[in-house]
N, C-alpha and C positions, 0 to 999 in steps of 0.2 A: 485713114488719115494716119501717114507715117508721122514718127516722131523724129524731129531734127535737133542735132546738139546746137545749144546757143552758148555764143561767145560774148561777154562782157566787154564792151570797147572802152578803154580809158581815153580821155584826152591828153594831150601832148603835157601840159601843165602838170598834173596829177603825177606823171610819170617821171617828171624831172624832179619834182619835189621829194619823193619817195626814194629816188635812188642816191641823192646826196644828204648829208647829214652835216649840220654845224656844230653838234654836240660831240666833243672829244672827251673820252674817259681817259683819265691820268693812271689811275689806281682803283683798286677795289680792297675795302678793308672790312673785316667782319667783327662786328662790336658784339656788345652783350647778348648772351644766351636768352631766348625768348620761349624754350621749351616749357610748357604747363605741365609741371609734375603732379597736380592734383585733379587735372582733367577727367579722370575716371572717378572721383568722388564728388564731382560738382564745382569745384574750388578752382580757385587759381593761385599757384606758387611756382616761382622762379627759383632756381638754383643758387643765383648771384654770381656766374660765371660773367666776368666782364669783356672778355676778350677772347675770341678764336685763337688756339696754338694748335697747329697740326701736329700729330702726333707720330708721324713718319714722313716718309721723304715724297717729293713729287713724284706722281705715277703709281704709287702704291694706295692700297686701301686705306693706311694709316693717314694719308694726307687728307681725308674727309671726315676723320675723327677727332675730336678734341682732345687734347691731353689734359686738358683743366677739370672737364666735366664729363667727358665720355660721351657727348651727342655729336651727332652728325652735323656737317658745317651748315646745312641748309635752316637748322635752328636758330642761327646766328644771325642777327641785324646785318643786311649788307648795306654799306655806306660808300657810295661812289663819289669819287674826287674828280671833280671836271674842272 
């Protein structure tokens, strides 16, 4: 018995729904820092940084580091404006 590749067939309606989106993103803002500085001690403590401020220009590695707390951008809460 030979193995044959199987391709999943999607109906037309599901293809149409996935290709168009009614959600439009106007902007993304990064809010307070969520990094847990006491995770290795088994506790929970955040540093109190309220908003991400890039420490460098766009396209540099400093653009991903917060000037206020030193954390990377992904530790800050992402707020999407729709």
